[in-house]
Every structure is written in structure tokens, then in C-alpha cells.
BASETOR-321209 format. One line per 8 residues: number of its first residue (from 0); for each residue x, y, z of N, C-alpha, C. Coordinates in steps of 0.02 Angstrom, whole numbers. Example, Ala and Ser with C-alpha at 12.3 -4.5 7.8 and 13.67 -1.06 7.14 Angstrom:
0> 660/-284/390/615/-225/390/660/-165/390 | 642/-112/354/684/-53/357/645/2/394
end
This chain:
0> 762/357/-2336/775/426/-2314/849/434/-2296 | 882/483/-2327/953/493/-2314/963/523/-2245 | 1026/517/-2220/1042/544/-2154/1031/620/-2153 | 1047/653/-2209/1040/726/-2213/966/745/-2207 | 923/708/-2242/851/723/-2239/822/710/-2169 | 847/656/-2136/825/642/-2068/843/700/-2021 | 903/728/-2032/925/784/-1991/880/845/-2000 | 861/857/-2064/816/913/-2078/749/904/-2042
8> 724/842/-2042/661/828/-2008/666/842/-1933 | 721/820/-1902/732/832/-1830/734/906/-1814 | 774/944/-1854/779/1016/-1842/712/1051/-1855 | 676/1028/-1907/613/1060/-1924/560/1050/-1870 | 554/987/-1846/505/972/-1794/522/1008/-1729 | 587/1010/-1713/609/1045/-1652/594/1119/-1655 | 608/1149/-1712/595/1221/-1721/520/1236/-1718 | 480/1193/-1749/408/1201/-1747/382/1196/-1676
16> 409/1148/-1637/388/1140/-1567/406/1201/-1526 | 465/1229/-1536/487/1288/-1499/443/1348/-1516 | 429/1358/-1580/388/1415/-1601/316/1408/-1574 | 289/1348/-1578/221/1337/-1553/217/1349/-1478 | 267/1325/-1441/269/1337/-1369/276/1411/-1353 | 317/1446/-1392/326/1518/-1380/259/1555/-1388 | 221/1538/-1440/156/1570/-1451/108/1553/-1394 | 106/1490/-1374/60/1469/-1321/79/1498/-1254
24> 144/1505/-1240/166/1534/-1176/147/1608/-1171 | 150/1642/-1228/128/1712/-1229/55/1717/-1210 | 17/1666/-1231/-54/1663/-1215/-68/1629/-1148 | -14/1618/-1108/-17/1588/-1041/-45/1516/-1043 | -26/1479/-1094/-44/1408/-1098/22/1369/-1098 | 32/1330/-1043/98/1299/-1032/98/1223/-1040 | 40/1193/-1053/35/1121/-1054/75/1088/-1110 | 88/1125/-1164/126/1095/-1219/197/1077/-1199
32> 222/1108/-1144/289/1092/-1120/294/1019/-1098 | 237/988/-1083/237/919/-1061/237/870/-1119 | 233/896/-1181/229/852/-1239/289/804/-1245 | 351/828/-1235/408/781/-1239/403/725/-1187 | 382/743/-1126/374/693/-1074/320/643/-1093 | 266/668/-1121/212/624/-1143/236/577/-1198 | 279/603/-1242/306/561/-1296/350/505/-1268 | 390/521/-1216/432/471/-1184/389/417/-1152
40> 337/438/-1116/292/390/-1083/258/346/-1135 | 237/375/-1190/205/337/-1243/253/284/-1271 | 316/302/-1279/365/254/-1303/376/197/-1253 | 374/214/-1189/381/163/-1138/322/114/-1140 | 261/140/-1151/202/96/-1158/213/45/-1214 | 242/69/-1269/248/27/-1328/307/-21/-1324 | 365/5/-1300/426/-33/-1305/454/-60/-1239 | 434/-31/-1182/467/-50/-1119/419/-41/-1060
48> 371/-87/-1055/321/-83/-1002/352/-92/-933 | 407/-130/-929/440/-140/-864/469/-75/-836 | 500/-36/-879/527/29/-857/471/78/-838 | 414/73/-872/358/115/-855/331/97/-785 | 329/32/-770/308/12/-703/353/40/-649 | 418/37/-661/466/64/-612/459/140/-606 | 443/173/-661/430/245/-659/370/261/-616 | 317/220/-623/257/230/-581/273/219/-508
56> 314/169/-493/335/156/-423/368/218/-394 | 413/248/-432/448/308/-407/399/366/-399 | 350/371/-443/303/427/-441/252/420/-385 | 241/359/-360/186/347/-313/191/388/-249 | 248/389/-213/250/430/-152/242/505/-166 | 257/526/-227/255/597/-245/188/616/-276 | 144/567/-288/80/581/-320/34/621/-274 | -10/660/-304/-57/702/-267/-128/681/-284
64> -169/673/-233/-238/650/-243/-284/709/-254 | -323/705/-309/-374/756/-324/-441/722/-313 | -481/749/-266/-541/714/-246/-601/761/-244 | -659/734/-263/-722/770/-260/-772/727/-222 | -787/747/-160/-836/709/-120/-905/713/-152 | -922/772/-180/-989/781/-210/-1000/733/-268 | -947/723/-308/-953/678/-366/-937/606/-349 | -918/593/-285/-898/526/-263/-841/498/-304
72> -796/542/-327/-740/520/-369/-675/552/-345 | -620/519/-360/-554/546/-344/-502/512/-387 | -447/546/-399/-394/516/-440/-327/541/-414 | -278/496/-415/-210/513/-393/-168/526/-455 | -140/586/-458/-101/607/-517/-27/609/-500 | 17/583/-545/2/556/-612/-6/480/-614 | -7/447/-556/1/374/-556/-60/336/-583 | -120/354/-561/-178/314/-581/-192/315/-656
80> -187/373/-690/-194/372/-763/-141/328/-796 | -79/330/-771/-26/289/-799/-41/215/-789 | -67/197/-730/-84/127/-716/-142/104/-759 | -190/148/-771/-246/131/-814/-221/116/-885 | -171/155/-908/-141/142/-973/-108/74/-976 | -72/55/-922/-40/-11/-919/-93/-66/-922 | -149/-56/-886/-204/-103/-886/-230/-115/-957 | -240/-61/-994/-267/-66/-1062/-216/-102/-1108
88> -152/-83/-1103/-101/-113/-1146/-96/-188/-1132 | -97/-207/-1067/-91/-277/-1049/-150/-318/-1075 | -210/-291/-1067/-270/-326/-1091/-266/-335/-1167 | -245/-282/-1203/-239/-286/-1276/-188/-339/-1296 | -132/-342/-1259/-80/-392/-1274/-105/-462/-1262 | -142/-473/-1208/-169/-539/-1193/-218/-561/-1247 | -262/-514/-1268/-310/-530/-1321/-273/-544/-1386 | -216/-509/-1396/-177/-518/-1456/-133/-581/-1456
96> -137/-620/-1402/-100/-683/-1400/-34/-681/-1364 | -24/-632/-1318/38/-629/-1279/46/-693/-1238 | 104/-726/-1242/113/-792/-1208/125/-784/-1134 | 71/-775/-1095/78/-767/-1023/89/-835/-990 | 133/-837/-940/152/-900/-907/91/-931/-871 | 74/-991/-892/17/-1026/-862/29/-1044/-789 | 92/-1051/-770/107/-1068/-700/85/-1012/-653 | 89/-950/-678/66/-894/-637/-9/-899/-625
104> -47/-914/-678/-120/-918/-673/-142/-976/-629 | -101/-1030/-626/-120/-1088/-586/-96/-1086/-515 | -56/-1035/-496/-29/-1032/-429/-85/-1015/-379 | -84/-1046/-319/-137/-1032/-269/-145/-958/-253 | -90/-919/-253/-96/-848/-238/-136/-812/-293 | -123/-829/-356/-160/-799/-411/-233/-819/-408 | -246/-882/-393/-315/-905/-388/-353/-867/-334 | -321/-856/-277/-353/-818/-222/-367/-746/-244
112> -320/-715/-280/-330/-647/-303/-387/-643/-354 | -391/-693/-398/-445/-694/-448/-513/-704/-414 | -515/-746/-362/-578/-755/-325/-600/-689/-293 | -552/-653/-265/-568/-588/-234/-594/-539/-287 | -561/-536/-345/-583/-491/-398/-653/-509/-423 | -667/-573/-430/-733/-595/-453/-786/-574/-403 | -771/-582/-338/-820/-563/-287/-830/-487/-285 | -777/-449/-294/-784/-376/-298/-829/-357/-357
120> -820/-392/-413/-863/-379/-471/-936/-395/-457 | -948/-452/-425/-1017/-472/-408/-1050/-420/-363 | -1014/-398/-311/-1042/-350/-264/-1047/-280/-294 | -1010/-268/-348/-1018/-204/-385/-1087/-202/-417 | -1110/-259/-444/-1176/-262/-476/-1232/-252/-425 | -1221/-271/-362/-1273/-266/-311/-1264/-205/-266 | -1219/-160/-285/-1199/-104/-243/-1256/-53/-233 | -1255/-22/-174/-1302/32/-159/-1284/95/-198
128> -1219/104/-213/-1195/162/-251/-1153/135/-310 | -1185/118/-365/-1150/85/-421/-1091/125/-449 | -1098/192/-454/-1044/232/-482/-981/227/-440 | -989/231/-373/-933/224/-327/-901/156/-334 | -942/104/-337/-916/35/-340/-881/21/-407 | -907/49/-461/-874/39/-526/-805/72/-525 | -800/131/-496/-735/165/-490/-688/124/-446 | -715/96/-392/-675/53/-347/-649/-8/-385
136> -694/-40/-425/-675/-99/-463/-621/-83/-514 | -629/-27/-550/-579/-7/-598/-512/7/-564 | -515/42/-507/-454/57/-470/-419/-7/-447 | -459/-55/-424/-430/-119/-402/-396/-153/-461 | -427/-150/-520/-397/-180/-579/-333/-146/-600 | -332/-78/-597/-270/-44/-618/-216/-45/-564 | -233/-70/-505/-181/-86/-456/-155/-158/-467 | -202/-206/-473/-185/-277/-473/-152/-298/-539
144> -180/-278/-595/-153/-301/-659/-82/-274/-672 | -69/-209/-665/0/-186/-675/49/-214/-624 | 32/-213/-560/82/-228/-510/81/-300/-485 | 31/-339/-502/35/-410/-489/47/-449/-553 | 1/-445/-600/7/-487/-660/65/-464/-705 | 73/-400/-715/132/-376/-753/193/-376/-708 | 183/-364/-643/238/-364/-595/275/-430/-592 | 239/-485/-598/271/-551/-597/321/-557/-655
152> 302/-530/-712/348/-531/-770/409/-488/-755 | 397/-430/-725/452/-385/-706/501/-419/-659 | 475/-457/-611/517/-486/-559/547/-554/-579 | 535/-575/-641/573/-634/-665/647/-617/-666 | 663/-553/-673/731/-529/-667/740/-509/-594 | 778/-547/-556/781/-539/-484/803/-469/-463 | 848/-439/-500/873/-372/-482/818/-320/-481 | 763/-333/-518/708/-285/-519/671/-282/-452
160> 676/-335/-412/645/-333/-346/677/-279/-303 | 743/-274/-306/777/-222/-268/766/-153/-298 | 763/-149/-364/748/-85/-396/680/-59/-374 | 632/-104/-372/564/-87/-350/566/-56/-280 | 601/-89/-234/605/-64/-165/639/4/-162 | 697/8/-193/737/70/-188/703/129/-222 | 669/119/-277/636/175/-311/581/205/-267 | 542/162/-235/491/188/-190/524/224/-131
168> 576/194/-103/608/223/-44/641/290/-61 | 674/294/-119/707/357/-138/655/413/-144 | 599/398/-177/546/448/-181/518/464/-112 | 513/413/-70/489/423/-2/535/468/38 | 600/463/25/649/507/59/637/580/41 | 616/592/-21/600/661/-41/541/686/-1 | 489/644/6/430/663/46/450/673/119 | 492/629/145/514/635/215/552/700/226
176> 596/718/179/632/781/184/585/840/185 | 537/839/140/486/893/138/447/896/203 | 428/837/229/388/834/290/427/859/351 | 490/837/357/530/857/415/545/932/415 | 556/960/356/568/1033/352/506/1071/375 | 448/1050/351/386/1083/372/373/1072/446 | 385/1010/469/372/993/539/417/1033/586 | 479/1045/564/527/1083/605/502/1154/618
184> 464/1181/571/438/1249/579/388/1253/636 | 360/1195/656/311/1193/710/340/1158/772 | 406/1152/773/439/1123/832/427/1049/840 | 413/1013/786/400/941/786/346/921/836 | 295/964/845/242/949/892/194/897/864 | 157/865/908/114/809/889/56/831/845 | 27/888/858/-32/911/820/-15/923/746 | 39/961/733/58/974/664/84/912/629
192> 108/863/668/132/800/639/77/761/604 | 14/781/612/-41/747/580/-50/767/507 | -25/827/488/-42/851/421/18/879/381 | 77/884/410/133/916/374/156/877/313 | 135/815/306/155/775/247/109/786/187 | 56/824/196/12/840/139/49/888/92 | 36/886/27/-18/850/-9/1/779/-31 | 61/756/-12/82/690/-37/47/633/-1
200> 35/641/64/-5/592/102/-58/631/139 | -119/602/141/-175/641/169/-171/650/244 | -135/605/279/-125/616/351/-67/573/375 | -53/577/440/6/544/468/0/468/470 | -61/442/470/-69/369/473/-49/337/407 | -70/366/351/-51/340/285/24/347/274 | 51/403/296/123/416/291/162/366/333 | 140/354/395/174/306/438/169/235/412
208> 111/217/384/103/150/356/151/138/298 | 159/188/255/204/181/197/276/171/220 | 297/209/270/365/202/296/374/134/328 | 324/113/369/329/50/405/338/-9/358 | 307/-7/299/313/-63/252/384/-73/228 | 422/-18/224/489/-22/194/545/-25/246 | 529/-16/309/579/-22/362/612/-92/362 | 573/-147/357/605/-214/355/655/-222/298
216> 637/-197/238/682/-203/181/748/-167/192 | 744/-104/212/805/-64/220/848/-92/277 | 815/-114/330/853/-145/385/888/-209/361 | 852/-249/321/881/-311/295/938/-298/247 | 933/-244/207/986/-229/159/1052/-211/193 | 1048/-189/256/1110/-174/293/1153/-237/299 | 1120/-295/302/1155/-358/311/1159/-400/247 | 1140/-370/191/1140/-406/127/1211/-411/101
224> 1239/-471/101/1309/-480/83/1322/-471/8 | 1269/-468/-32/1279/-455/-103/1295/-382/-117 | 1280/-339/-68/1294/-268/-75/1366/-252/-54 | 1393/-200/-84/1459/-175/-64/1453/-141/5 | 1511/-128/36/1511/-94/101/1477/-26/96 | 1491/12/43/1462/79/36/1386/75/28 | 1362/24/-6/1290/17/-15/1256/-2/51 | 1289/-45/90/1262/-64/154/1263/-5/203
232> 1316/36/198/1319/97/239/1263/145/220 | 1249/149/155/1193/191/131/1127/166/159 | 1118/100/158/1057/70/185/1050/87/260 | 1106/86/296/1104/103/367/1082/175/378 | 1109/221/338/1090/292/344/1016/301/327 | 993/268/274/922/273/255/878/244/310 | 900/189/340/862/159/395/854/208/453 | 907/244/470/903/294/523/853/349/505
240> 853/370/442/806/422/420/734/397/425 | 723/335/404/656/306/409/634/300/482 | 682/281/525/666/273/596/645/341/627 | 682/393/611/665/460/635/597/481/608 | 586/468/544/523/488/512/463/452/543 | 471/388/558/414/351/584/399/371/656 | 451/389/694/440/413/763/404/481/760 | 427/525/716/397/592/712/331/593/675
248> 311/536/646/245/532/615/190/531/669 | 209/513/730/162/505/786/105/456/768 | 119/410/723/70/359/704/80/297/747 | 37/289/796/44/233/843/34/166/807 | -10/166/757/-21/105/718/42/84/681 | 79/133/655/142/117/620/193/89/668 | 196/115/729/243/89/778/226/16/795 | 161/2/804/140/-66/820/157/-113/763
256> 147/-91/700/160/-135/643/234/-153/636 | 278/-104/650/350/-118/647/368/-168/702 | 340/-159/761/352/-205/817/328/-275/800 | 270/-280/767/244/-346/747/291/-380/698 | 317/-342/649/365/-370/601/428/-394/636 | 451/-356/686/510/-375/725/498/-440/762 | 439/-448/793/423/-509/830/421/-570/784 | 393/-561/724/391/-616/675/462/-634/654
264> 504/-583/644/574/-596/626/609/-638/680 | 596/-622/743/626/-659/799/601/-732/798 | 536/-740/785/507/-807/781/540/-848/726 | 549/-818/667/581/-853/611/654/-868/628 | 688/-819/658/758/-827/676/768/-884/725 | 722/-890/774/728/-942/825/698/-1009/802 | 668/-1008/741/638/-1068/712/587/-1100/759 | 544/-1057/787/491/-1082/831/438/-1116/788
272> 418/-1176/807/371/-1215/767/302/-1183/767 | 267/-1193/711/201/-1163/702/151/-1188/755 | 156/-1251/776/108/-1278/824/113/-1241/891 | 174/-1219/909/182/-1182/971/152/-1113/965 | 162/-1082/907/132/-1016/895/56/-1020/898 | 28/-1072/866/-44/-1081/866/-70/-1092/937 | -32/-1130/977/-52/-1143/1046/-53/-1079/1086 | 1/-1038/1079/5/-975/1116/-52/-928/1095
280> -65/-925/1029/-118/-881/1003/-186/-903/1030 | -198/-968/1032/-261/-995/1057/-270/-978/1131 | -216/-985/1170/-219/-968/1241/-235/-894/1251 | -204/-852/1211/-217/-780/1216/-289/-763/1200 | -316/-794/1148/-386/-780/1129/-434/-803/1184 | -422/-864/1211/-465/-890/1264/-459/-846/1326 | -398/-823/1342/-388/-781/1401/-424/-714/1393 | -423/-687/1332/-456/-623/1320/-531/-628/1333
288> -563/-680/1305/-635/-687/1314/-653/-707/1385 | -608/-742/1419/-620/-761/1488/-617/-701/1535 | -568/-658/1523/-557/-600/1567/-572/-534/1532 | -618/-535/1484/-629/-474/1444/-655/-416/1486 | -696/-430/1536/-723/-375/1577/-667/-343/1618 | -623/-384/1646/-567/-357/1685/-520/-317/1639 | -509/-343/1579/-464/-309/1531/-494/-241/1512 | -559/-240/1499/-592/-177/1480/-589/-126/1537
296> -595/-150/1599/-591/-105/1656/-523/-71/1660 | -470/-111/1647/-402/-83/1647/-394/-32/1591 | -419/-49/1532/-413/-4/1475/-451/61/1487 | -510/57/1517/-551/116/1529/-522/162/1582 | -477/135/1624/-445/177/1675/-388/219/1645 | -367/201/1585/-313/239/1552/-343/302/1520 | -322/361/1543/-346/425/1517/-290/465/1485 | -236/432/1466/-180/466/1434/-196/480/1361
304> -201/544/1342/-215/562/1273/-150/565/1233 | -157/574/1167/-99/581/1123/-55/638/1148 | 11/629/1141/57/678/1169/121/681/1129 | 157/737/1134/223/743/1103/273/699/1140 | 262/689/1204/305/645/1243/298/573/1219 | 353/541/1202/351/475/1170/318/424/1216 | 337/422/1280/309/373/1327/234/383/1335 | 213/445/1343/141/460/1350/103/441/1287
312> 134/453/1228/100/436/1166/92/361/1159 | 141/323/1182/135/249/1182/79/228/1229 | 76/259/1288/23/242/1336/-46/256/1309 | -51/306/1265/-117/324/1238/-143/273/1188 | -100/226/1167/-121/175/1118/-182/137/1142 | -184/120/1207/-239/80/1233/-288/122/1275 | -290/187/1264/-339/230/1297/-405/229/1258 | -455/195/1286/-520/193/1253/-573/230/1294
320> -549/274/1338/-596/312/1380/-600/385/1359 | -544/414/1335/-545/485/1319/-508/504/1255 | -467/460/1227/-429/477/1167/-477/477/1107 | -485/536/1076/-535/544/1023/-520/499/963 | -456/492/946/-437/451/888/-456/378/899 | -440/351/958/-457/281/974/-533/271/976 | -568/318/1007/-641/312/1013/-674/317/945 | -647/359/900/-676/365/833/-666/301/794
328> -609/269/802/-599/203/770/-652/154/793 | -664/152/858/-714/106/884/-783/123/855 | -797/187/850/-861/209/820/-868/185/749 | -813/192/709/-815/170/639/-822/93/635 | -787/58/679/-792/-15/679/-863/-39/696 | -892/-7/746/-960/-26/766/-1009/-13/709 | -1001/43/675/-1045/59/618/-1036/7/562 | -972/-12/549/-958/-62/498/-988/-129/515
336> -984/-149/578/-1012/-213/599/-1088/-213/593 | -1120/-156/607/-1193/-152/599/-1211/-157/525 | -1171/-125/482/-1182/-130/410/-1176/-203/388 | -1126/-238/414/-1115/-308/397/-1173/-351/419 | -1198/-339/480/-1253/-380/506/-1316/-372/464 | -1324/-312/434/-1384/-300/393/-1378/-333/324 | -1316/-335/297/-1305/-367/232/-1243/-411/236 | -1248/-469/267/-1189/-510/281/-1159/-545/220
344> -1197/-555/167/-1171/-592/110/-1141/-547/56 | -1179/-498/33/-1157/-456/-23/-1132/-388/-2 | -1146/-368/59/-1124/-302/82/-1160/-246/45 | -1134/-185/56/-1166/-125/29/-1134/-102/-37 | -1080/-135/-57/-1048/-117/-120/-977/-92/-109 | -929/-114/-150/-859/-94/-143/-851/-18/-144 | -813/8/-95/-798/79/-92/-852/123/-63 | -907/93/-38/-964/133/-17/-966/149/58
352> -923/118/97/-928/126/170/-931/199/191 | -884/239/168/-879/308/193/-940/350/175 | -978/329/124/-1037/368/104/-1101/342/136 | -1098/283/168/-1159/252/194/-1158/238/269 | -1100/245/302/-1096/223/371/-1131/270/420 | -1142/333/401/-1168/383/448/-1231/361/485 | -1282/334/452/-1343/313/489/-1332/256/538 | -1276/221/530/-1262/163/574/-1223/183/636
360> -1207/247/643/-1175/271/704/-1226/278/760 | -1204/273/821/-1246/284/879/-1222/347/914 | -1268/387/937/-1250/452/966/-1203/444/1026 | -1212/391/1065/-1170/380/1124/-1099/360/1105 | -1089/337/1043/-1023/315/1021/-986/369/981 | -1022/422/962/-990/475/922/-940/513/965 | -892/544/930/-839/583/963/-839/654/936 | -793/693/960/-788/762/936/-763/766/865
368> -736/712/839/-712/712/769/-757/669/724 | -814/647/749/-861/609/707/-891/654/654 | -910/624/598/-940/662/543/-990/618/506 | -1038/650/475/-1086/615/432/-1072/627/358 | -1020/665/343/-1008/689/275/-968/639/233 | -937/589/263/-897/541/225/-832/571/200 | -805/621/236/-746/656/212/-686/649/258 | -690/608/309/-635/602/357/-614/529/366
376> -600/496/310/-574/429/315/-627/376/307 | -604/314/310/-646/257/295/-660/216/358 | -662/151/350/-681/107/407/-626/99/457 | -565/124/442/-507/116/487/-493/42/501 | -505/0/452/-490/-71/460/-491/-103/391 | -438/-140/374/-436/-176/311/-481/-238/313 | -510/-253/370/-549/-313/379/-624/-297/388 | -639/-248/430/-709/-229/439/-736/-193/377
384> -693/-154/344/-714/-120/282/-739/-168/229 | -700/-218/209/-725/-267/161/-786/-305/185 | -791/-319/250/-851/-352/277/-913/-311/264 | -908/-246/277/-966/-202/267/-982/-192/194 | -930/-189/152/-940/-172/81/-952/-233/37 | -920/-290/54/-923/-349/10/-947/-412/46 | -971/-404/108/-995/-461/145/-939/-508/168 | -959/-563/198/-911/-611/225/-863/-639/172
392> -887/-656/111/-840/-681/60/-785/-630/43 | -801/-566/45/-750/-515/32/-694/-518/82 | -712/-526/146/-661/-532/198/-622/-597/191 | -656/-652/180/-623/-718/176/-574/-721/118 | -593/-694/60/-547/-696/3/-486/-652/15 | -495/-596/51/-437/-555/68/-390/-592/116 | -419/-623/167/-378/-662/214/-343/-720/179 | -376/-749/130/-346/-804/92/-285/-779/54
400> -290/-721/22/-233/-692/-14/-174/-682/33 | -187/-649/89/-133/-633/137/-103/-697/165 | -145/-745/184/-121/-807/212/-77/-846/163 | -99/-852/101/-61/-889/51/5/-853/37 | 4/-786/33/64/-748/19/116/-758/74 | 95/-753/136/142/-761/192/168/-833/195 | 124/-882/186/146/-952/185/196/-965/129 | 182/-939/69/227/-948/12/294/-915/24
408> 293/-854/51/355/-819/65/399/-855/115 | 368/-882/168/407/-920/217/432/-985/188 | 393/-1015/144/416/-1077/110/477/-1062/67 | 475/-1007/30/533/-988/-11/593/-974/33 | 583/-939/88/638/-924/134/670/-989/160 | 630/-1039/170/656/-1102/197/690/-1144/144 | 666/-1142/82/690/-1189/31/740/-1159/-19 | 742/-1094/-26/784/-1063/-78/858/-1078/-66
416> 895/-1089/-121/966/-1103/-116/1009/-1040/-118 | 981/-987/-146/1018/-924/-151/1003/-881/-89 | 1055/-860/-52/1044/-819/8/1007/-754/-6 | 1020/-724/-64/984/-662/-83/909/-674/-88 | 891/-729/-119/821/-746/-128/789/-760/-60 | 824/-796/-17/799/-812/50/786/-747/89 | 834/-701/85/827/-637/121/768/-597/93 | 763/-592/26/709/-553/-4/641/-582/14
424> 635/-649/15/572/-680/34/552/-662/105 | 600/-666/151/586/-651/221/567/-577/229 | 605/-532/197/591/-461/204/523/-443/176 | 504/-476/121/438/-462/91/382/-486/137 | 392/-543/169/342/-568/217/336/-519/275 | 393/-495/301/391/-448/357/356/-383/337 | 367/-360/275/334/-299/251/259/-310/248 | 237/-368/223/166/-383/221/135/-387/291
432> 171/-418/337/146/-422/405/141/-353/436 | 191/-310/424/188/-242/450/126/-206/425 | 111/-215/359/53/-179/333/-13/-208/359 | -19/-274/358/-83/-303/376/-96/-305/451 | -44/-297/492/-56/-282/563/-81/-210/569 | -49/-165/532/-72/-96/529/-145/-94/506 | -164/-143/463/-231/-145/436/-286/-158/487 | -268/-180/548/-318/-186/600/-342/-117/622
440> -302/-65/612/-318/1/637/-331/53/583 | -310/39/522/-320/86/466/-327/46/401 | -354/79/350/-358/45/284/-340/94/228 | -292/72/187/-268/114/132/-262/77/66 | -289/16/61/-282/-22/-1/-324/6/-58 | -365/57/-44/-401/91/-98/-361/150/-125 | -299/158/-101/-256/212/-125/-194/184/-159 | -165/223/-204/-104/201/-239/-44/197/-191
448> -44/238/-139/13/240/-93/26/172/-61 | -27/135/-45/-20/69/-15/-27/13/-66 | -72/21/-114/-86/-34/-161/-27/-49/-207 | 9/3/-230/66/-10/-274/117/-55/-240 | 141/-39/-179/188/-85/-147/158/-152/-127 | 96/-153/-101/68/-216/-77/58/-266/-134 | 27/-245/-189/19/-292/-245/86/-309/-276 | 133/-262/-273/201/-277/-295/234/-329/-251
456> 223/-325/-185/251/-375/-139/223/-444/-154 | 157/-447/-167/127/-512/-185/161/-540/-247 | 173/-496/-297/205/-519/-359/277/-542/-346 | 313/-507/-302/381/-527/-285/381/-598/-256 | 336/-611/-209/333/-677/-177/318/-731/-229 | 270/-717/-274/253/-766/-326/312/-778/-373 | 346/-724/-394/403/-731/-439/460/-769/-405 | 472/-755/-341/524/-791/-305/508/-866/-302
464> 444/-882/-292/423/-952/-286/430/-988/-353 | 410/-955/-407/409/-989/-472/477/-989/-507 | 515/-934/-500/573/-925/-543/641/-925/-507 | 642/-914/-442/706/-904/-409/722/-951/-351 | 674/-992/-330/685/-1034/-271/743/-1083/-281 | 749/-1112/-341/800/-1162/-352/864/-1135/-384 | 867/-1069/-393/927/-1039/-423/983/-1035/-372 | 1043/-1049/-395/1102/-1042/-353/1136/-976/-364
472> 1120/-944/-421/1151/-880/-437/1096/-833/-459 | 1107/-768/-449/1058/-718/-469/1053/-716/-545 | 992/-711/-569/981/-707/-642/974/-634/-663 | 1013/-614/-714/1008/-545/-737/980/-545/-808
end
């Protein structure tokens, strides 16, 4: 085909597209305008899966969830359909003989993740609500395969770890700007702070958790010597924005998670030995059970409810006598534990808690915000939820994943020869700790907002361990 003929084809197709769109727009049909974007995405699927992953990362904070309680189904647009496409392409490539690194498959972190996926599949077959559990299983696959198994390939190039972080944060800044503008219209009061981030985040706890995960990274980038002064100054400004946003989120769980990450950072910095930490933790556990009645009496005397005043809002964290949010968490936890006791091995099925917990509530434990409709959140725990839905093995395999990831990250931080790699390993561990401490009070791993970064963080740690620990220079 001559260059002149190629030009005719380009002009012809472009003219045809314009004319077709003009006719459709007259008829008030606008979807054809997305055809060029769809064509670009299709090309990324075929030729550049790594860039498509980074595009999904950027889209995640801006994605909007479309949900139907009646149909027990929901989808986050545009991210989940894009991730499902990556899942299909990856599976097709593996079947077609794609040379996937065997070291990844043999790594303890990968083995733990595969054990968890196998158990989720088993409990899907025994689920009380099979349709819900099948959707949960598919969603878990389109989170794990793109952002862990494909993510490891992406992060063989070390610079992609920072791109991953910054793309999510940049999109998050757009959401923060939108949220602060809306919040300002209500005087930054505590009540409106619960919902002004919608439709991007369903409430302030999910919004706060997302910000908390990335606070360690941006704080660490301020001191990253590989960055120029202007880039470190930018990181400082972004850190201030995140700090303001997390305070105004009024998410007490997010505040606790950032504090936990800070404490772990201090422990690592001071090089406190693990045996001392284990000793202190054991003493605290024994002390709690020894003096639990006295501790509960102190907690029950606290009647400080949520408040716009920062000090009062902090005090309300341990109010279990009148704070509706805290009492509702306890109600959900108690219901989850009763579900677990009834089916301790297989649970009720992945993703089913919110549709089945209502009969397990007790009238004396219900609050003014309790519901039987399954439309106001889940188990409010990343640990009790899996126990109720997947039995004890579901919880143990999750804990195994988190434990191995944190251990591996700290090992890389200790052994890596490249300061950038050491810093990235530590920051990723802190981000995971921030999220999984938050997980004691809320659970979001069934959503793209949390799963995309969390499975990506696991992939970063694995890639750092396999490909970057012994490097003296950054690989591009």
C-alpha cells in the first residue's frame, strides 16, 4: 500500500467517523464518542499491558461504584471491566506459553496467596449464596492477577514502583480537591464529612483508609535523595494536603492506622529486636485479659461522642457506651463471631456476610444505625469478615499473606544494597501496616479502591525481593 493510499484511508475513516457521530448525536446517542478511547485501550491490551495497568491505577480513585442490592451485584466503573480484560489476556497468554518467571510462583508470598485463592474457591462451592460468592471470587481474581501476578512483571522495572504510587496519589488529589470544596460549603463540619467524598468513595472511612495507605510513601519521598529538590518540595506539599485531608475525613480508624505506621517506623529506626517487641506484646495481651473488667469499666464511663472538635473526636475513639459508630462495629463483630461459631470451617460463603448477618444480631446490641437490609457496610473488620465467610482457614491464609509480606519487606530493607530499594521496601511495609491496622475496624478489600493498591504493594515487595535486593544501581 502506497503512502498516498494510506493517507486516503485515514481521511476516509476519519470522515466516516465524524459523519456517523453527527447523525447519532442528532438522535441523542453519544456513546460513539468513546470509540477512539476504546480503540486506544484495545491497543494497550494487545501491545502494552504495563501501561494499561498504570492507567487503571490512575482511574481507581476516580472510579464510581454502580450497585444493586436487589440483584446482589455491583461493579466499579471503569476499573473492574478493565481489570477483567487484563485477567482474560493474562490467562490466554499463560495458556499460549508465556514464559512466566518460576521464581515468582515458588516464592512463599505467592504460595500463601494461591492457598488463599484455593480456599476462597472451595468456600464458593459451599456458599449459602452462590451467585454472590462467584462474583466475589471473580472480583478477587481480577484484583490479584492484574496487580499481583502481572504487577510483579511491571515492577521488574524499579521506576514503575514510584509511577504506581504517584499515579494513585495524583488521582487521589483530584478527589481530595473535590471533597474539600464540597466540605467547605458545609463549614467542614463532622456530619457532612461522612459523605462529601461521594460518589468516588462511599463514605469517610474508605476515603480515610485510601489516604492513610499513601501517607508513608509521600512522607518518605520527602527524604528520597534520588529525587531533585523540586520533586522533594512537591512531595512535602502533597504530604501537607494529605495530612489536611485525613484530619478532615474525621475517620478515627485512619488516624489510628497512620499512628501505627509511625510507631513501626520508630521501631525500625531504633532497631529494636523482635524478641523485645514480642515480649511487650505478650505482656500487653496478658494485662488486658487480667484487668479486662477494669478496662471495660473505664471505657464504659467515656460518653464523648463524635465531634468537630479534634480532641473530643479523639476521645470518642474508645467510647463504647454511647457512640453509635463504635457500638455498631461491636454489633457487626458479634454477629460475625456468631456466624463463625455456627460454621467454623467453611463459613457462609465469600462476600455473603452483609446479606446474612441480620439474624445473628441481638436486639440489645443493635443501635440507631443498625439495619437488616445489608446496605450499610460489611463486617467492619478484615479479620472477622473472612472468619464468618470462609471459616478459620480463610482468616489464617489472609494472616499468612500479610505476615510473609511484612517479613519479606523488612528483610529487603535490611539486606538491599541500593538506598532507593531499602526506602521503598520500608515505605511499602508501613503502608501495609497502616491498612491492616485499619482493617481491625473496617474492611475494604472487596473494593477496587483498596485492593488495587494492596495487591500492588504485595507485588512491589515480591519484585524488590526477587529482582532488586542485590542491585547497586536502579534498573531502567
